[in-house]
C-alpha positions as CSV (number, residue, x, y, z in Angstrom):
1,M,22.7,60.8,129.9
2,D,25.2,63.0,131.8
3,F,27.0,65.6,129.7
4,T,28.5,67.4,132.7
5,L,32.3,68.0,132.5
6,S,34.4,67.3,135.5
7,P,35.3,70.2,137.9
8,D,39.0,69.8,136.8
9,A,38.1,70.0,133.1
10,L,36.0,73.1,133.7
11,M,38.8,74.7,135.8
12,L,41.4,74.1,133.1
13,R,39.0,75.3,130.4
14,D,38.2,78.6,132.2
15,M,41.9,79.2,133.0
16,L,43.0,78.6,129.3
17,R,40.0,80.7,128.1
18,R,41.1,83.7,130.2
19,F,44.7,83.4,129.0
20,I,43.7,83.3,125.3
21,E,41.3,86.3,125.6
22,K,43.7,88.5,127.6
23,E,47.2,87.4,126.3
24,V,46.8,85.8,122.9
25,R,44.0,87.5,121.0
26,P,45.6,90.9,121.3
27,L,48.5,89.6,119.2
28,E,46.3,88.3,116.3
29,S,46.3,91.5,114.3
30,K,50.1,91.5,114.2
31,Y,50.2,87.8,113.5
32,F,47.8,88.2,110.5
33,S,50.1,90.8,108.9
34,T,53.4,89.1,109.5
35,G,52.5,85.4,109.6
36,T,54.6,84.8,112.7
37,L,55.4,85.8,116.3
38,K,58.6,87.2,117.6
39,P,60.7,84.7,119.5
40,E,60.2,86.7,122.7
41,E,56.5,86.7,122.2
42,R,56.4,83.0,121.6
43,A,58.6,82.5,124.7
44,R,56.3,84.6,126.9
45,L,53.2,82.7,125.8
46,R,54.9,79.4,126.5
47,S,56.0,80.6,129.9
48,V,52.5,81.4,130.9
49,I,51.3,78.0,129.6
50,E,54.0,76.3,131.8
51,Q,52.9,78.3,134.8
52,M,49.4,77.1,134.3
53,G,50.7,73.5,134.3
54,L,49.4,72.8,130.8
55,W,52.7,72.2,129.1
56,G,52.8,68.5,128.1
57,A,49.5,67.9,129.8
58,T,48.3,65.6,127.0
59,V,51.6,63.6,126.7
60,P,51.5,60.1,128.2
61,A,52.8,59.7,131.7
62,G,55.4,57.2,130.5
63,F,57.1,60.2,128.7
64,D,56.9,62.5,131.7
65,G,53.6,64.1,130.5
66,G,50.3,64.9,132.3
67,E,48.3,62.2,130.5
68,L,45.0,64.0,130.5
69,D,42.0,61.9,129.6
70,L,40.7,62.4,126.1
71,V,37.6,64.4,127.0
72,T,39.6,66.9,129.0
73,S,42.2,67.1,126.2
74,C,39.4,68.0,123.7
75,V,38.1,70.7,126.1
76,L,41.6,72.3,125.9
77,E,41.9,71.8,122.1
78,E,38.5,73.5,121.6
79,E,39.7,76.6,123.5
80,L,43.0,76.6,121.6
81,G,41.0,76.6,118.4
82,K,39.4,79.9,119.4
83,T,42.5,81.9,118.5
84,F,44.0,81.9,115.0
85,I,47.5,82.0,116.5
86,P,48.8,78.4,116.6
87,L,49.6,77.8,120.3
88,E,51.9,75.1,121.5
89,I,51.2,73.2,124.7
90,G,54.0,70.7,124.5
91,D,52.3,68.1,122.3
92,I,54.4,65.4,120.8
93,P,53.7,63.9,117.4
94,P,52.9,60.2,118.2
95,M,55.5,59.1,115.6
96,L,58.3,60.4,117.9
97,Y,57.4,57.7,120.5
98,A,59.3,55.4,118.1
99,C,62.6,57.1,119.1
100,Q,65.2,54.7,120.4
101,G,68.6,55.0,122.2
102,E,70.4,58.3,121.4
103,Q,67.3,59.5,119.5
104,I,65.4,59.9,122.8
105,K,68.1,62.3,124.1
106,R,68.6,64.2,120.9
107,F,65.0,64.5,119.6
108,L,62.3,63.2,121.9
109,K,63.3,64.8,125.2
110,P,64.1,68.2,123.7
111,V,60.6,68.3,122.2
112,L,59.1,67.4,125.6
113,S,61.1,70.2,127.2
114,G,60.2,72.7,124.4
115,S,63.8,73.4,123.6
116,R,63.4,72.0,120.0
117,R,60.5,71.8,117.6
118,V,59.8,69.0,115.2
119,F,58.6,69.7,111.6
120,L,57.0,67.0,109.5
121,A,58.4,66.8,106.0
122,A,56.1,64.4,104.2
123,R,54.0,65.9,101.4
124,E,55.8,67.5,98.4
125,P,55.1,70.5,96.2
126,G,52.3,69.3,94.0
127,A,52.2,65.8,95.5
128,I,50.3,64.9,98.7
129,R,49.7,61.2,98.3
130,P,52.7,58.9,99.2
131,E,52.5,57.2,95.8
132,D,53.2,60.5,94.1
133,W,56.3,61.4,96.3
134,L,59.6,61.6,94.4
135,T,62.0,62.1,97.4
136,C,64.3,59.1,97.5
137,A,66.9,57.6,99.8
138,A,69.5,55.7,97.9
139,Q,71.3,53.2,100.1
140,M,75.1,53.0,100.0
141,D,76.5,50.5,102.6
142,D,75.2,51.8,105.9
143,R,74.3,55.2,104.7
144,F,71.5,56.8,102.8
145,I,71.7,59.6,100.2
146,L,68.5,61.8,100.3
147,N,67.4,63.8,97.3
148,G,64.1,65.6,96.6
149,A,61.9,68.4,97.9
150,K,59.3,68.6,100.7
151,Q,56.7,71.3,101.6
152,L,56.7,72.5,105.2
153,G,54.0,74.2,107.2
154,A,56.5,76.8,108.6
155,I,60.2,77.7,108.6
156,P,62.2,75.8,111.3
157,Q,64.9,77.5,113.3
158,P,68.5,76.1,113.1
159,Q,68.0,74.3,116.5
160,D,64.9,72.5,115.3
161,F,64.7,69.2,113.4
162,L,62.6,67.5,110.7
163,V,61.1,64.1,110.2
164,V,61.7,63.5,106.5
165,F,59.8,60.8,104.6
166,A,61.6,59.3,101.6
167,K,61.4,56.2,99.5
168,A,64.2,53.8,100.4
169,P,64.9,50.4,98.7
170,S,62.8,48.7,101.4
171,G,59.9,51.2,101.2
172,Y,58.9,54.5,102.7
173,T,61.3,55.4,105.6
174,A,61.3,58.3,108.0
175,F,64.6,60.1,108.8
176,L,65.4,62.4,111.7
177,L,67.4,65.4,110.4
178,D,68.7,68.5,112.2
179,A,67.4,71.6,110.4
180,D,71.0,72.9,109.9
181,R,72.3,69.7,108.5
182,T,74.6,69.8,105.5
183,G,72.8,68.8,102.3
184,L,69.4,70.4,103.1
185,E,68.2,73.9,102.4
186,I,64.9,75.6,103.3
187,K,63.5,78.2,101.0
188,A,60.4,80.4,101.3
189,N,60.4,82.9,98.5
190,G,57.1,84.5,99.6
191,G,55.2,81.2,99.4
192,P,55.1,77.9,101.4
193,A,58.4,76.9,102.9
194,V,60.1,74.2,100.8
195,L,62.8,71.8,102.1
196,E,65.3,70.9,99.4
197,L,67.5,67.8,99.8
198,N,70.6,67.6,97.7
199,E,72.9,64.6,98.2
200,C,72.1,64.7,101.9
201,S,74.0,61.8,103.5
202,V,72.7,60.2,106.7
203,G,73.5,57.1,108.6
204,S,71.1,54.4,109.7
205,E,71.0,55.9,113.2
206,A,68.8,58.7,111.7
207,I,66.0,56.2,110.8
208,L,62.9,56.7,112.9
209,G,61.3,53.4,113.7
210,E,61.9,50.6,111.2
211,C,63.2,51.0,107.6
212,G,60.4,50.8,105.1
213,K,57.6,51.3,107.7
214,A,57.3,55.1,107.9
215,L,53.6,55.1,107.0
216,T,52.8,53.1,110.1
217,L,54.5,55.4,112.6
218,G,52.0,56.6,115.2
219,A,49.2,54.6,113.7
220,E,47.9,53.4,117.1
221,E,47.6,56.9,118.4
222,A,46.2,58.4,115.2
223,P,42.5,58.0,116.1
224,R,42.9,59.9,119.4
225,G,44.8,62.6,117.5
226,W,42.1,63.0,114.9
227,I,39.5,63.4,117.7
228,R,41.6,66.1,119.4
229,I,42.1,67.9,116.0
230,G,38.3,67.7,115.5
231,A,37.9,69.5,118.8
232,R,40.3,72.3,117.8
233,Y,38.4,72.8,114.5
234,V,35.2,73.1,116.5
235,G,36.7,75.9,118.4
236,F,38.1,77.4,115.2
237,V,34.6,77.6,113.6
238,D,33.0,78.7,116.8
239,R,35.3,81.7,116.8
240,L,34.5,82.4,113.2
241,I,30.8,82.4,114.0
242,E,31.4,84.9,116.8
243,M,33.3,87.2,114.4
244,S,30.8,86.8,111.6
245,A,27.8,87.6,113.9
246,A,29.6,90.7,115.1
247,Y,30.3,91.8,111.6
248,A,26.7,91.2,110.5
249,R,25.4,93.3,113.4
250,D,27.8,96.2,112.8
251,W,28.1,96.4,109.0
252,V,25.5,98.5,107.1
253,A,25.0,98.1,103.4
254,L,22.3,99.7,101.2
255,G,20.7,101.3,104.2
256,S,20.3,98.2,106.4
257,P,22.5,96.0,108.6
258,L,23.7,92.7,107.2
259,K,22.0,90.9,110.1
260,D,18.5,91.7,108.7
261,R,19.2,89.8,105.5
262,P,17.6,86.3,105.3
263,A,20.6,84.9,103.5
264,I,23.0,86.0,106.3
265,Q,20.7,84.6,109.0
266,R,20.5,81.3,107.1
267,M,24.3,81.0,106.9
268,L,24.8,81.9,110.5
269,A,22.2,79.4,111.6
270,E,23.6,76.5,109.5
271,M,27.1,77.2,110.7
272,Q,26.0,77.2,114.3
273,V,24.0,73.9,114.0
274,Q,26.8,72.2,112.2
275,M,29.4,73.3,114.7
276,E,27.3,72.1,117.6
277,S,26.7,68.8,115.9
278,C,30.4,68.3,115.4
279,R,31.1,69.3,119.0
280,W,28.9,66.5,120.4
281,L,30.3,64.0,117.9
282,V,33.8,64.9,119.0
283,Y,33.0,64.6,122.7
284,H,31.1,61.3,122.3
285,A,34.1,59.9,120.5
286,A,36.4,61.2,123.2
287,W,34.2,59.6,125.9
288,L,34.4,56.3,124.0
289,G,38.2,56.6,124.0
290,D,38.3,57.1,127.7
291,Q,36.1,53.9,128.1
292,Q,38.8,52.0,126.1
293,E,36.5,51.5,123.2
294,S,37.8,51.1,119.6
295,L,38.1,54.5,118.0
296,R,38.5,53.5,114.3
297,I,34.9,54.3,113.3
298,P,34.2,57.2,115.8
299,S,37.4,59.0,114.7
300,A,36.5,58.5,111.0
301,K,33.1,60.1,111.7
302,V,34.8,63.0,113.4
303,R,37.2,63.5,110.5
304,L,34.3,63.4,108.0
305,A,32.0,65.8,110.0
306,C,34.7,68.3,110.9
307,G,36.2,68.3,107.4
308,E,32.9,69.2,105.9
309,M,32.3,71.8,108.7
310,L,35.5,73.5,107.8
311,Q,34.6,73.6,104.1
312,K,31.2,75.1,104.8
313,A,32.6,77.6,107.3
314,A,35.2,78.8,104.7
315,E,32.5,79.2,102.1
316,Y,30.0,81.0,104.4
317,G,32.6,83.1,106.2
318,T,33.9,84.4,102.9
319,M,30.4,85.3,101.7
320,I,29.4,87.0,105.0
321,F,32.6,89.2,105.0
322,G,32.2,89.8,101.3
323,G,35.7,88.6,100.5
324,P,38.0,90.6,102.8
325,G,38.5,89.2,106.2
326,P,37.7,90.6,109.7
327,V,41.2,92.1,109.9
328,S,43.0,94.1,107.3
329,Q,44.9,92.1,104.7
330,T,43.3,88.8,105.8
331,D,41.1,86.7,103.6
332,V,38.7,84.4,105.5
333,R,39.0,81.5,103.2
334,Q,42.8,81.6,103.2
335,L,42.7,81.9,107.0
336,L,40.5,78.9,107.5
337,M,42.3,76.8,104.8
338,S,45.6,77.5,106.5
339,A,44.4,75.0,109.1
340,L,43.7,72.4,106.5
341,P,44.3,73.0,102.8
342,D,41.6,72.1,100.3
343,T,43.5,69.2,98.8
344,I,44.2,67.6,102.1
345,I,40.6,68.1,103.3
346,E,39.5,66.2,100.2
347,M,41.9,63.3,100.9
348,I,40.7,63.2,104.5
349,L,37.1,63.2,103.6
350,A,37.5,60.5,101.0
351,S,39.3,58.2,103.4
352,A,36.8,58.9,106.2
353,R,33.8,58.3,103.9
354,A,35.3,54.9,102.8
355,I,35.7,53.8,106.4
356,V,32.3,54.9,107.6
357,A,30.6,53.5,104.5
358,S,32.3,50.1,104.9
359,H,31.1,50.0,108.5
360,V,27.6,50.9,107.6
361,L,27.5,48.2,104.9
362,A,29.0,45.6,107.2
363,S,26.5,46.5,110.0
364,S,23.5,46.2,107.6
365,Q,24.7,42.8,106.4
366,R,24.9,41.5,109.9
367,S,21.4,42.7,110.8
């Protein structure tokens, strides 16, 4: 079996690695304390990514992207995971490929160019599962009146837009809304950003895809997306292991370094083995995707393994650092779970377990 990466993949990996080490990691301390980057800092990072030819590299060629193969995309994602600053390389949420007509000009192409960012407004405060969502879209002639609240991962700028999921008479429907649209308000109040919709009136031209079919948007591309996310989480945990090992070598407690304690050695060893196991699972799934194989089961295995890896990394990282994080005012568990909150991890794990278990049972029945 040949596990050698192509020369192009290695060149892109090394170029991105140098950029992250020299340009991005020095900004992490400031990012940890403020939770954001200044617009000029974000613009500078993006400019360098564009100069490297990586902006839009994973986007299909039909949408003016680089259409990298899945293995090389995972190589890049793993490197991106090695910084705690969320870097953008011009990715497009697959659901936006459903844009039609004027939507392509107003929403899809600006995301491709980087002039606008898209924010997913699906889960709600205290409600993650679709069946628990309360946001509704009442239909009046050819218009919809949206009311409810959505939790956002960050605060959009006025030029950005949102994909809002709401329950319409025909079922869950996605709406494209400008962030400065009348009838919506975004509040933070020191916690997660919340989008509040109050009698927000939109026309049918704001519907993304088909009315009532929001939960199927991007479904065909979802397995490839999960594999790429798995690669980023591998890089994320790899970075934590590096930081934990350095901390264990340097920190002395009760007269001896932490690295000499069997419990610390055990945790570092288990984290390393699980991370490497997930890495090979990710790249095998990516290789299958490049061979045009079905990714339903491989992507579920990646979701399951990488979700459990994140949980264990959060637990062990917190214990190794004794609570406080490697940087002042940073908690390791909070840092890791910002990538994937506990409640969402549990949903992902439950879904992935069901898919993998069903496959195992069906396979054993055939044999």
